[in-house]
C-alpha positions as CSV (number, residue, x, y, z in Angstrom):
1,M,-17.9,1.1,-22.8
2,I,-20.3,3.5,-21.0
3,R,-21.8,1.9,-17.9
4,P,-23.3,2.9,-14.6
5,T,-20.6,4.2,-12.3
6,L,-20.6,4.3,-8.5
7,G,-18.3,6.6,-6.5
8,I,-17.8,5.6,-2.9
9,D,-16.5,7.9,-0.2
10,I,-15.5,5.7,2.8
11,A,-15.4,6.7,6.5
12,K,-15.1,4.7,9.6
13,L,-18.8,4.5,10.4
14,K,-20.5,5.2,7.1
15,F,-20.0,5.6,3.4
16,D,-21.5,8.0,0.9
17,V,-22.2,6.8,-2.6
18,C,-23.0,8.7,-5.9
19,L,-24.4,6.7,-8.8
20,I,-24.1,8.1,-12.3
21,N,-26.6,6.0,-14.3
22,L,-26.8,5.6,-18.1
23,D,-29.1,8.6,-18.2
24,G,-26.4,10.8,-16.7
25,K,-28.5,11.6,-13.6
26,L,-26.9,11.5,-10.2
27,R,-28.3,9.6,-7.3
28,H,-26.8,10.0,-3.8
29,K,-27.2,7.8,-0.7
30,V,-25.6,7.2,2.6
31,F,-25.2,3.7,4.3
32,P,-23.6,2.5,7.5
33,N,-20.2,0.9,7.0
34,T,-21.4,-2.5,8.3
35,A,-22.5,-5.8,6.8
36,A,-26.1,-4.6,7.1
37,G,-25.1,-1.4,5.3
38,F,-23.6,-3.5,2.4
39,S,-26.9,-5.4,2.1
40,Q,-28.8,-2.1,2.0
41,L,-26.6,-0.9,-0.8
42,A,-27.2,-4.0,-2.8
43,V,-31.0,-3.6,-2.4
44,W,-30.7,0.1,-3.4
45,L,-28.7,-0.7,-6.5
46,T,-31.3,-3.2,-7.5
47,K,-34.0,-0.6,-7.2
48,Q,-32.0,1.7,-9.4
49,G,-31.9,-0.9,-12.1
50,V,-28.2,-1.4,-11.8
51,M,-26.9,-4.8,-13.0
52,Q,-23.5,-6.4,-12.8
53,E,-22.1,-4.1,-15.5
54,M,-21.7,-1.3,-12.9
55,H,-18.2,0.0,-12.2
56,A,-17.6,0.9,-8.5
57,C,-14.7,3.0,-7.4
58,L,-13.3,3.9,-4.0
59,E,-10.1,5.2,-2.6
60,A,-7.4,3.1,-1.0
61,T,-7.8,4.5,2.5
62,G,-6.6,1.6,4.7
63,T,-8.9,-0.9,6.3
64,Y,-12.2,1.0,6.2
65,G,-13.1,0.2,2.6
66,E,-11.7,-3.4,2.3
67,A,-14.8,-5.2,3.4
68,L,-17.0,-3.2,1.0
69,A,-14.6,-3.8,-1.9
70,Y,-14.7,-7.6,-1.2
71,Y,-18.5,-7.5,-0.9
72,L,-19.0,-5.8,-4.3
73,H,-16.4,-8.0,-6.0
74,Q,-18.2,-11.1,-4.7
75,D,-21.4,-9.7,-6.2
76,D,-19.6,-9.7,-9.6
77,Y,-19.3,-5.9,-9.9
78,T,-16.2,-4.4,-11.4
79,V,-14.4,-2.7,-8.5
80,S,-11.4,-0.2,-8.6
81,V,-9.4,0.8,-5.6
82,V,-7.5,3.9,-6.5
83,N,-4.7,6.0,-5.1
84,P,-6.3,9.0,-3.3
85,A,-3.6,11.2,-4.8
86,A,-5.0,10.5,-8.3
87,V,-8.5,11.6,-7.2
88,K,-7.0,14.7,-5.6
89,A,-5.2,15.6,-8.8
90,F,-8.5,15.0,-10.8
91,A,-10.3,17.3,-8.3
92,G,-7.6,20.0,-8.9
93,S,-8.1,19.7,-12.7
94,R,-11.8,20.4,-12.2
95,L,-11.1,23.4,-9.9
96,S,-13.2,21.7,-7.2
97,R,-13.4,24.0,-4.1
98,T,-16.1,22.3,-2.0
99,K,-15.2,19.2,0.1
100,T,-17.9,17.2,1.7
101,D,-18.5,13.5,1.8
102,K,-21.3,13.9,-0.7
103,V,-19.2,15.9,-3.1
104,D,-16.2,13.5,-2.7
105,A,-18.4,10.5,-3.7
106,E,-19.5,12.4,-6.8
107,L,-15.9,13.3,-7.6
108,I,-14.8,9.7,-7.3
109,A,-17.7,8.6,-9.6
110,R,-16.7,11.2,-12.2
111,F,-13.0,10.2,-11.9
112,C,-14.0,6.6,-12.5
113,L,-16.1,7.5,-15.5
114,A,-13.4,9.7,-17.0
115,Q,-10.3,7.6,-16.2
116,Q,-11.7,4.0,-16.3
117,P,-9.2,2.8,-13.7
118,L,-8.1,-0.9,-13.8
119,A,-10.2,-3.4,-12.0
120,W,-9.1,-4.5,-8.5
121,T,-8.5,-8.2,-7.8
122,P,-8.7,-9.2,-4.2
123,P,-5.6,-11.1,-2.9
124,A,-5.6,-14.8,-2.3
125,P,-6.9,-15.9,1.1
126,E,-3.4,-16.8,2.3
127,V,-2.0,-13.5,1.2
128,R,-4.8,-11.6,2.9
129,E,-4.1,-13.5,6.1
130,L,-0.4,-12.7,5.8
131,Q,-1.2,-9.0,5.3
132,A,-3.3,-9.0,8.5
133,L,-0.5,-10.7,10.5
134,V,2.2,-8.3,9.1
135,R,0.1,-5.2,9.8
136,R,-0.7,-6.5,13.3
137,L,3.0,-7.0,13.9
138,E,3.6,-3.4,12.8
139,S,1.0,-2.1,15.2
140,L,2.5,-4.1,18.1
141,I,6.0,-2.7,17.4
142,E,4.6,0.8,17.2
143,M,2.9,0.4,20.6
144,R,6.0,-1.0,22.2
145,V,8.1,1.9,20.9
146,A,5.6,4.4,22.3
147,E,5.7,2.7,25.7
148,E,9.5,2.5,25.8
149,N,9.6,6.2,24.9
150,R,7.4,7.0,27.9
151,L,9.8,5.1,30.2
152,E,12.9,6.8,28.7
153,A,11.3,10.3,29.1
154,G,11.7,9.8,32.9
155,S,8.5,11.7,33.8
156,V,6.4,8.6,34.5
157,V,5.4,8.4,38.2
158,A,6.1,5.2,40.1
159,A,2.5,4.0,40.1
160,V,2.3,4.3,36.3
161,R,5.8,3.0,35.6
162,S,5.0,-0.6,36.8
163,S,2.0,-0.6,34.5
164,V,4.0,0.6,31.5
165,E,6.8,-1.9,32.2
166,A,4.3,-4.7,32.4
167,H,2.8,-3.6,29.1
168,V,6.2,-3.5,27.4
169,V,6.8,-7.1,28.6
170,Y,3.3,-8.1,27.3
171,L,3.9,-6.4,23.9
172,A,7.3,-8.1,23.5
173,A,5.7,-11.5,24.0
174,E,2.9,-10.6,21.5
175,I,5.5,-9.5,19.0
176,K,7.4,-12.7,19.3
177,R,4.2,-14.8,19.1
178,T,3.0,-12.9,16.0
179,E,6.4,-13.3,14.3
180,E,6.1,-17.0,14.9
181,F,2.6,-17.0,13.4
182,I,4.0,-15.2,10.3
183,R,6.8,-17.8,9.9
184,N,4.5,-20.7,10.3
185,H,1.9,-19.2,7.9
186,I,4.6,-18.7,5.2
187,D,6.0,-22.2,5.8
188,T,2.5,-23.7,5.5
189,H,1.9,-22.3,2.0
190,P,4.4,-23.5,-0.6
191,T,4.0,-20.5,-2.9
192,L,4.6,-18.0,-0.1
193,K,7.5,-20.1,1.2
194,Q,9.2,-20.2,-2.2
195,Q,8.7,-16.4,-2.8
196,S,10.0,-15.7,0.7
197,A,13.2,-17.6,-0.1
198,L,13.6,-15.8,-3.4
199,L,13.3,-12.4,-1.6
200,D,15.7,-13.5,1.1
201,S,18.4,-14.1,-1.5
202,I,18.5,-10.3,-2.1
203,P,21.2,-8.4,-0.1
204,G,19.7,-6.5,2.8
205,I,16.3,-8.3,2.7
206,G,15.6,-10.7,5.5
207,K,12.6,-12.8,6.3
208,T,10.7,-10.1,8.1
209,T,11.1,-7.6,5.2
210,A,10.3,-10.5,2.8
211,A,7.0,-11.1,4.6
212,L,6.0,-7.5,4.4
213,L,6.9,-7.3,0.7
214,L,4.7,-10.3,0.0
215,A,1.9,-8.8,2.0
216,E,2.0,-5.4,0.4
217,I,2.9,-6.2,-3.2
218,V,0.2,-8.9,-3.1
219,D,0.5,-10.3,-6.6
220,V,3.5,-9.5,-8.7
221,T,1.7,-10.6,-12.0
222,Q,-0.5,-7.5,-11.9
223,Y,2.5,-5.3,-12.6
224,G,3.9,-4.9,-16.1
225,S,7.4,-3.8,-15.0
226,A,9.6,-3.2,-12.0
227,R,9.0,0.6,-12.5
228,Q,5.3,0.0,-11.9
229,V,6.0,-1.7,-8.6
230,A,8.4,1.2,-7.6
231,A,5.7,3.7,-8.5
232,Y,3.2,1.8,-6.4
233,A,5.6,2.2,-3.5
234,G,6.2,5.9,-4.2
235,L,9.9,5.2,-5.0
236,V,10.1,6.7,-8.5
237,P,12.0,10.1,-8.7
238,R,10.1,13.3,-9.1
239,E,11.8,16.1,-10.9
240,R,11.1,19.8,-10.5
241,R,12.2,21.7,-13.6
242,S,10.5,24.5,-15.4
243,G,12.0,26.9,-17.9
244,S,15.4,28.4,-17.0
245,S,14.6,29.4,-13.4
246,V,13.2,26.3,-11.6
247,R,15.8,23.7,-10.9
248,G,14.6,21.8,-7.9
249,R,16.3,18.8,-6.5
250,T,15.0,15.4,-7.7
251,R,13.2,13.6,-4.9
252,L,11.2,10.5,-4.3
253,S,7.5,11.0,-5.3
254,K,6.3,9.3,-2.0
255,I,2.9,8.9,-3.7
256,G,2.2,5.3,-3.0
257,N,2.3,2.6,-0.4
258,A,4.0,4.1,2.7
259,R,4.5,0.6,4.3
260,L,6.7,-0.5,1.5
261,R,8.9,2.6,1.7
262,K,9.2,2.3,5.4
263,A,10.1,-1.4,5.2
264,L,12.8,-0.8,2.6
265,Y,14.7,2.0,4.4
266,F,16.8,0.0,6.8
267,P,17.4,-2.9,4.4
268,A,18.7,-0.3,1.9
269,I,21.1,1.0,4.5
270,T,22.2,-2.5,5.4
271,A,22.7,-3.4,1.8
272,L,24.9,-0.3,1.2
273,R,27.0,-1.1,4.3
274,C,27.4,-4.8,4.0
275,S,26.9,-5.9,0.3
276,S,29.8,-5.7,-2.1
277,F,27.3,-5.6,-4.9
278,F,25.5,-2.5,-3.5
279,K,28.8,-0.9,-2.5
280,E,30.1,-1.1,-6.0
281,W,26.8,0.1,-7.5
282,A,26.6,3.0,-5.1
283,T,30.1,4.2,-5.8
284,G,28.9,5.3,-9.3
285,L,26.1,7.3,-7.8
286,R,28.4,9.1,-5.4
287,E,30.8,9.9,-8.2
288,R,28.0,11.6,-10.1
289,G,27.4,13.8,-7.1
290,K,24.5,12.1,-5.4
291,C,24.0,13.0,-1.8
292,K,23.6,10.4,1.0
293,M,19.8,10.5,1.1
294,S,19.6,10.3,-2.7
295,V,21.8,7.2,-2.6
296,I,19.6,5.6,0.1
297,G,16.5,6.4,-2.0
298,A,18.0,4.9,-5.1
299,A,19.0,1.8,-3.1
300,M,15.4,1.4,-1.9
301,R,14.2,1.6,-5.5
302,K,16.9,-0.9,-6.5
303,L,15.7,-3.3,-3.8
304,I,12.1,-3.2,-5.1
305,H,13.3,-3.7,-8.7
306,L,15.3,-6.7,-7.6
307,A,12.3,-8.0,-5.6
308,Y,10.1,-7.7,-8.7
309,G,12.8,-9.5,-10.7
310,V,13.2,-12.6,-8.5
311,L,9.4,-12.9,-8.0
312,K,8.7,-12.5,-11.7
313,T,11.4,-15.0,-12.9
314,G,11.2,-17.4,-10.0
315,K,15.0,-17.3,-9.8
316,P,17.1,-16.1,-6.8
317,F,19.2,-13.0,-6.9
318,D,22.2,-13.0,-9.2
319,P,24.7,-10.1,-9.0
320,Q,25.3,-10.3,-12.7
321,W,21.7,-9.6,-13.9
322,G,21.2,-7.5,-10.7
323,K,23.5,-4.9,-12.2
324,T,20.9,-4.1,-14.9
325,A,17.8,-4.5,-12.8
């Protein structure tokens, strides 16, 4: 169905839009990335004669676009939040050479019109809160690591050292407090609590990783297969072969949610080291000549396949069906 399409290029302080109406004409506008700007967009769309059949599309670029996506969804517009790599590939197919916010908004609109991406569904309120808590924990840990690295460098003067040390103590307390918030939040919501227990049954995955998986996968029912979840995390293999001369090594695509990949790296190493199931499974990979990093990447992919399996079936990990997951 042909309908008005709105491409949105999001930035921290503003967003550019390009509306392709039913007459095929383009209309551009810039709004502040604030609640007032969202209201101005709604008024502008009404003036353009756009009703709820419009399809809005924006890239998944972190937190800058989340509020606008929620706003448009609440106004009953169809909203798609797409992988920036898909838009970049589309731009390459069109031999696009110019890159400005205005051009990017038009490119996203044309991508939406041509590809008709799936509609985005916002996560449930409890999942959204869990996501905020998990991402806050991630930020706190990154800040503590940065401060500890400053201390270990040995170049901090005495007057600054006391400040950095005090900040490390503060961050450690905040990390502990946020971890407690996450545990209490999961325990308060029966569905999250059940899902966390299912994920915790998988070798290598503890409660912290389980919380991040629940926050980033959001809703397992939106995926048709375990491979789709792995693709979302950028954990599917990407081959490089062409003719008889190009025989590149197969690598992870890394086109997807970087938080999921980061969260699964150490659990994969733990599973390979401590789980008899994973040790036996990895032996076959090594016998086929897979290098150490390839085995770890495969283990990360295996973990997310198993996560999909336990969440989809509602049953804890079983080594027997795990062999075919």
